TORKE-478363 format. One line per 3 residues: their letters; for each residue x, y, z of N, C-alpha, C. Coordinates in pm, whole numbers, padded with zeros to 5 digits. Example, Ala and Ser with C-alpha at 12.3 -4.5 7.8 and 13.67 -1.06 7.14 Angstrom:
<nodes>
as) 01319/-00569/00780/01230/-00450/00780/01320/-00330/00780 ~ 01285/-00225/00708/01367/-00106/00714/01290/00003/00787
</nodes>
This chain:
<nodes>
xxx) 00084/-00113/00005/00008/00004/00014/00088/00115/00002 ~ 00073/00194/-00116/00179/00316/-00120/00076/00445/-00055 ~ 00148/00525/00002/00099/00649/00064/00093/00765/-00037
xxx) -00011/00846/-00021/-00024/00959/-00114/00113/01049/-00085 ~ 00160/01111/-00183/00290/01186/-00150/00268/01297/-00043 ~ 00160/01359/-00037/00116/01474/00046/00058/01431/00166
xxx) 00012/01315/00181/-00060/01268/00295/-00022/01120/00334 ~ 00011/01119/00472/00055/00994/00529/-00064/00925/00574 ~ -00080/00801/00546/-00214/00725/00602/-00199/00693/00751
xxx) -00297/00659/00820/-00298/00627/00944/-00379/00696/01038 ~ -00421/00668/01153/-00526/00720/01241/-00457/00838/01323 ~ -00421/00947/01271/-00346/01062/01333/-00440/01177/01349
xxx) -00567/01155/01336/-00645/01275/01338/-00670/01344/01464 ~ -00625/01254/01579/-00653/01312/01692/-00782/01267/01783 ~ -00786/01273/01917/-00897/01213/01976/-01031/01273/01955
xxx) -01032/01401/01918/-01165/01476/01901/-01232/01423/01760 ~ -01151/01419/01667/-01199/01372/01544/-01222/01231/01529 ~ -01160/01148/01600/-01177/01004/01610/-01314/00992/01710
xxx) -01335/01058/01808/-01445/01052/01876/-01588/01084/01792 ~ -01570/01188/01731/-01661/01239/01650/-01717/01137/01527 ~ -01609/01078/01474/-01627/00994/01373/-01697/00861/01432
xxx) -01694/00833/01558/-01770/00728/01605/-01898/00757/01671 ~ -01897/00872/01725/-02032/00913/01781/-02109/01036/01702 ~ -02097/01016/01575/-02147/01120/01498/-02306/01145/01512
xxx) -02393/01012/01512/-02522/01030/01530/-02566/01079/01674 ~ -02502/01056/01768/-02521/01103/01910/-02504/01242/01916 ~ -02406/01287/01826/-02394/01443/01834/-02486/01509/01762
xxx) -02527/01457/01639/-02648/01525/01568/-02782/01506/01644 ~ -02801/01413/01710/-02926/01408/01787/-02917/01515/01906 ~ -02818/01510/01952/-02795/01598/02074/-02819/01738/02038
xxx) -02758/01772/01921/-02770/01926/01877/-02907/01959/01846 ~ -02970/01846/01771/-03116/01873/01733/-03210/01855/01853 ~ -03176/01777/01935/-03248/01791/02082/-03243/01932/02156
xxx) -03123/01969/02147/-03096/02102/02203/-03176/02218/02143 ~ -03177/02223/02005/-03276/02322/01960/-03403/02328/01986 ~ -03440/02209/01965/-03607/02183/02010/-03613/02232/02149
xxx) -03546/02181/02246/-03554/02195/02385/-03528/02360/02408 ~ -03448/02427/02355/-03415/02563/02384/-03531/02648/02317 ~ -03603/02598/02205/-03702/02693/02143/-03842/02680/02235
xxx) -03852/02553/02299/-03948/02554/02397/-03933/02604/02524 ~ -03814/02624/02555/-03753/02681/02686/-03790/02827/02691 ~ -03763/02886/02582/-03784/03022/02582/-03920/03087/02641
xxx) -04026/03048/02589/-04175/03093/02669/-04177/03051/02786 ~ -04106/02918/02830/-04122/02880/02959/-04032/02975/03049 ~ -03917/03012/03016/-03860/03121/03091/-03924/03254/03103
xxx) -03986/03301/02991/-04054/03419/03009/-04156/03420/03084 ~ -04257/03299/03104/-04352/03280/03179/-04340/03280/03326 ~ -04213/03226/03354/-04171/03229/03506/-04089/03322/03539
xxx) -04099/03460/03470/-04019/03573/03507/-03874/03566/03459 ~ -03828/03489/03407/-03655/03477/03372/-03631/03562/03240 ~ -03687/03689/03236/-03690/03756/03100/-03533/03781/03048
xxx) -03450/03792/03116/-03300/03825/03040/-03248/03685/02977 ~ -03279/03579/03039/-03259/03430/02962/-03350/03418/02854 ~ -03474/03454/02874/-03572/03421/02738/-03526/03499/02643
xxx) -03514/03628/02666/-03463/03727/02559/-03344/03684/02489 ~ -03248/03616/02558/-03130/03578/02503/-03170/03472/02405 ~ -03231/03379/02443/-03272/03274/02359/-03348/03318/02225
xxx) -03440/03419/02247/-03518/03470/02126/-03429/03541/02049 ~ -03330/03605/02086/-03229/03670/02007/-03133/03578/01944 ~ -03098/03488/02004/-03018/03373/01942/-03086/03301/01831
xxx) -03223/03253/01844/-03283/03190/01731/-03317/03294/01621 ~ -03343/03420/01650/-03367/03520/01554/-03266/03533/01438 ~ -03150/03474/01460/-03044/03467/01372/-03085/03378/01244
xxx) -03172/03297/01266/-03206/03205/01148/-03351/03192/01144 ~ -03437/03272/01234/-03587/03232/01225/-03645/03368/01246 ~ -03751/03418/01151/-03815/03512/01174/-03894/03553/01291
xxx) -03946/03434/01348/-04029/03449/01474/-04143/03510/01464 ~ -04224/03504/01345/-04346/03564/01322/-04450/03510/01414 ~ -04534/03598/01503/-04637/03534/01562/-04749/03454/01512
xxx) -04780/03507/01391/-04892/03437/01308/-04831/03291/01237 ~ -04716/03277/01247/-04655/03149/01220/-04578/03067/01338 ~ -04638/03093/01468/-04556/03036/01568/-04660/02965/01665
xxx) -04639/02857/01731/-04707/02812/01826/-04675/02903/01973 ~ -04779/02892/02055/-04755/02955/02174/-04755/02859/02300 ~ -04686/02882/02396/-04697/02830/02520/-04702/02915/02633
xxx) -04806/02897/02725/-04817/02995/02843/-04840/03132/02791 ~ -04892/03155/02677/-04915/03278/02612/-04793/03359/02546 ~ -04688/03277/02548/-04563/03335/02472/-04537/03236/02349
xxx) -04478/03312/02240/-04458/03232/02130/-04316/03148/02135 ~ -04307/03029/02086/-04199/02949/02087/-04097/03034/02004 ~ -03957/02994/02033/-03858/03087/01962/-03830/03019/01837
xxx) -03898/02921/01775/-03885/02896/01638/-04018/02905/01572 ~ -04035/02937/01457/-04178/02935/01379/-04208/02770/01357 ~ -04339/02754/01337/-04403/02613/01325/-04310/02535/01225
xxx) -04277/02558/01112/-04206/02480/01025/-04042/02470/01067 ~ -03987/02571/01122/-03853/02554/01154/-03864/02458/01291 ~ -03947/02467/01371/-03960/02361/01498/-03985/02240/01442
xxx) -04079/02225/01323/-04122/02097/01273/-03983/02025/01219 ~ -03910/02094/01152/-03788/02055/01081/-03686/02009/01220 ~ -03671/02092/01294/-03578/02055/01419/-03645/01927/01473
xxx) -03751/01929/01511/-03813/01806/01570/-03804/01683/01487 ~ -03838/01704/01354/-03821/01606/01266/-03676/01533/01254 ~ -03565/01618/01254/-03462/01569/01238/-03413/01511/01383
xxx) -03472/01534/01490/-03444/01465/01624/-03509/01323/01606 ~ -03634/01347/01564/-03715/01192/01580/-03648/01111/01465 ~ -03626/01156/01331/-03569/01080/01235/-03433/01019/01289
xxx) -03354/01105/01353/-03242/01050/01408/-03245/00936/01488 ~ -03345/00979/01590/-03347/00844/01689/-03430/00746/01632 ~ -03500/00754/01526/-03551/00614/01436/-03452/00556/01367
xxx) -03346/00641/01303/-03242/00587/01243/-03138/00504/01319 ~ -03141/00524/01441/-03039/00463/01526/-03043/00295/01527 ~ -03161/00238/01526/-03163/00085/01531/-03157/00036/01373
xxx) -03166/00096/01269/-03142/00061/01140/-03022/00111/01066 ~ -02939/00173/01135/-02836/00238/01073/-02734/00163/00988 ~ -02735/00029/01021/-02649/-00048/00938/-02716/-00103/00825
xxx) -02838/-00094/00817/-02923/-00161/00719/-03000/-00074/00618 ~ -03015/00059/00648/-03087/00156/00569/-03007/00202/00454 ~ -03057/00202/00338/-02992/00262/00223/-03025/00401/00220
xxx) -02954/00482/00151/-02985/00620/00140/-03083/00647/00035 ~ -03181/00743/00065/-03296/00779/-00031/-03223/00840/-00159 ~ -03299/00798/-00270/-03226/00839/-00411/-03252/00991/-00386
xxx) -03143/01073/-00444/-03152/01229/-00435/-03284/01265/-00523 ~ -03330/01199/-00631/-03453/01240/-00699/-03572/01231/-00600 ~ -03585/01134/-00530/-03681/01133/-00433/-03690/01236/-00336
xxx) -03556/01263/-00283/-03530/01362/-00179/-03598/01506/-00246 ~ -03556/01524/-00395/-03608/01646/-00435/-03764/01644/-00437 ~ -03826/01533/-00501/-03953/01522/-00517/-04036/01537/-00380
xxx) -04001/01475/-00281/-04052/01482/-00148/-04052/01625/-00084 ~ -03951/01693/-00124/-03945/01821/-00057/-04004/01941/-00156 ~ -04074/01892/-00267/-04129/01991/-00335/-04255/02056/-00294
xxx) -04351/01981/-00187/-04453/02048/-00111/-04406/02167/-00030 ~ -04289/02133/00026/-04230/02249/00125/-04191/02374/00031 ~ -04121/02346/-00072/-04088/02454/-00155/-04199/02533/-00225
xxx) -04319/02462/-00255/-04439/02522/-00304/-04504/02599/-00210 ~ -04529/02551/-00088/-04572/02624/00010/-04514/02736/00076 ~ -04372/02750/00068/-04304/02848/00097/-04299/02965/-00013
xxx) -04277/02899/-00137/-04283/02999/-00234/-04427/03081/-00264 ~ -04516/02985/-00252/-04657/03042/-00274/-04703/03158/-00172 ~ -04646/03137/-00048/-04708/03230/00040/-04605/03343/00042
xxx) -04463/03324/-00005/-04385/03442/-00007/-04411/03552/-00120 ~ -04470/03506/-00230/-04512/03579/-00344/-04662/03620/-00318 ~ -04728/03588/-00217/-04860/03620/-00194/-04983/03550/-00258
xxx) -04945/03439/-00313/-05065/03361/-00392/-05155/03309/-00306 ~ -05105/03284/-00171/-05184/03218/-00064/-05133/03218/00072 ~ -05209/03207/00163/-05144/03206/00319/-05124/03061/00355
xxx) -05026/03023/00412/-04994/02894/00463/-05076/02869/00598 ~ -05089/02750/00621/-05156/02717/00751/-05049/02632/00842 ~ -05090/02607/00954/-05005/02551/01037/-04982/02398/01006
xxx) -05099/02356/00958/-05083/02192/00933/-04985/02185/00816 ~ -04984/02282/00719/-04900/02272/00610/-04764/02288/00650 ~ -04750/02399/00721/-04610/02429/00767/-04546/02313/00861
xxx) -04608/02256/00932/-04560/02154/01019/-04553/02014/00923 ~ -04650/01981/00834/-04634/01860/00768/-04514/01857/00673 ~ -04505/01989/00605/-04385/01993/00506/-04251/01990/00582
xxx) -04249/02059/00695/-04125/02060/00772/-04087/01917/00806 ~ -04182/01855/00869/-04153/01704/00917/-04119/01624/00802 ~ -04172/01642/00667/-04129/01553/00553/-03991/01600/00497
xxx) -03974/01737/00507/-03856/01760/00466/-03729/01709/00533 ~ -03747/01697/00679/-03658/01675/00780/-03634/01508/00763 ~ -03743/01436/00747/-03742/01298/00735/-03671/01263/00613
xxx) -03695/01333/00508/-03605/01282/00378/-03468/01328/00378 ~ -03446/01445/00461/-03294/01492/00452/-03226/01376/00531 ~ -03281/01342/00639/-03217/01221/00731/-03197/01112/00647
xxx) -03300/01058/00559/-03305/00938/00512/-03200/00936/00375 ~ -03175/01073/00335/-03080/01068/00245/-02925/01091/00283 ~ -02914/01163/00411/-02776/01196/00449/-02737/01100/00553
xxx) -02803/01040/00632/-02752/00962/00745/-02692/00830/00704 ~ -02767/00756/00620/-02715/00625/00586/-02561/00647/00512 ~ -02536/00750/00433/-02425/00781/00379/-02302/00815/00479
xxx) -02347/00907/00586/-02269/00938/00694/-02219/00797/00775 ~ -02319/00729/00798/-02306/00589/00870/-02203/00517/00786 ~ -02202/00507/00650/-02103/00441/00591/-01961/00482/00603
xxx) -01963/00617/00573/-01829/00680/00570/-01772/00680/00703 ~ -01837/00684/00839/-01779/00679/00939/-01752/00537/01008 ~ -01826/00426/00948/-01815/00292/01007/-01700/00232/00932
xxx) -01656/00286/00817/-01540/00203/00745/-01430/00221/00827 ~ -01333/00119/00830/-01203/00110/00912/-01118/00221/00884 ~ -01051/00266/00978/-00955/00387/00977/-00840/00348/00889
xxx) -00781/00444/00837/-00674/00439/00755/-00702/00322/00623 ~ -00817/00355/00568/-00859/00275/00453/-00800/00339/00321 ~ -00685/00349/00293/-00616/00415/00188/-00613/00307/00072
xxx) -00652/00354/-00037/-00666/00255/-00145/-00522/00223/-00214 ~ -00433/00314/-00192/-00300/00290/-00245/-00284/00368/-00360 ~ -00376/00437/-00422/-00379/00501/-00538/-00379/00654/-00530
xxx) -00382/00700/-00385/-00403/00836/-00354/-00531/00867/-00318 ~ -00615/00796/-00321/-00766/00816/-00267/-00804/00752/-00137 ~ -00855/00828/-00058/-00918/00765/00071/-01061/00723/00057
xxx) -01099/00617/00124/-01220/00564/00107/-01325/00609/00189 ~ -01296/00669/00284/-01419/00720/00372/-01401/00885/00408 ~ -01515/00941/00440/-01494/01087/00475/-01404/01091/00609
xxx) -01413/00993/00694/-01335/01003/00809/-01192/01012/00789 ~ -01167/00918/00705/-01015/00903/00639/-00984/01026/00579 ~ -01055/01101/00506/-01030/01222/00438/-01001/01324/00548
xxx) -01078/01325/00630/-01058/01426/00751/-00938/01405/00825 ~ -00913/01275/00847/-00782/01262/00926/-00657/01313/00814 ~ -00669/01263/00684/-00559/01308/00604/-00551/01458/00607
xxx) -00659/01534/00596/-00639/01674/00587/-00558/01712/00711 ~ -00607/01672/00830/-00539/01699/00969/-00385/01684/00963 ~ -00363/01553/00908/-00203/01518/00885/-00133/01625/00799
xxx) -00198/01629/00680/-00136/01737/00581/-00115/01869/00640 ~ -00222/01936/00710/-00189/02061/00767/-00081/02061/00879 ~ -00078/01943/00946/00012/01944/01055/00153/01930/00978
xxx) 00163/01871/00867/00307/01872/00811/00338/01994/00744 ~ 00249/02108/00739/00282/02240/00694/00358/02308/00796 ~ 00322/02279/00919/00372/02363/01032/00534/02324/01060
</nodes>
């Protein structure tokens, strides 16, 4: 097995990258759970008088969500920090990730054409309301967000599972690495060689 001239094979990426390559699903599920939890926590904090913390959460979520009241669910009289579709996407990513865990070694990735086809309802809903053709409803926002997140997980997670489950240092001998984890390790090695 010959090494690529600029990249030495082997598991030299470091403990952080190695841990992440073994626990990527746990990491994704934890992040998605945190997003859902924090979106629900904001109105709870506000309802119980913790206004500074609630305001901080609302401001953080405002970076990627408009938080329009007419597109939001309310809890104790206060809107959640994510709009209905964004909350459905985050919850759907978490639920799909949890459902993926027991079938992670058997599930094949969703064909990209089905990914596009199954996300058309969300695209049509978003565009038609954006240009003023119609007003979307919460059932449409929630169902299209859930469908979008389910298909995204079905398309991406099996590929990630295969990439991270491959043995480390799987160098083909012709300069190519066989997995994403090996590529990440190779990049770390190459960058450390520059120093």
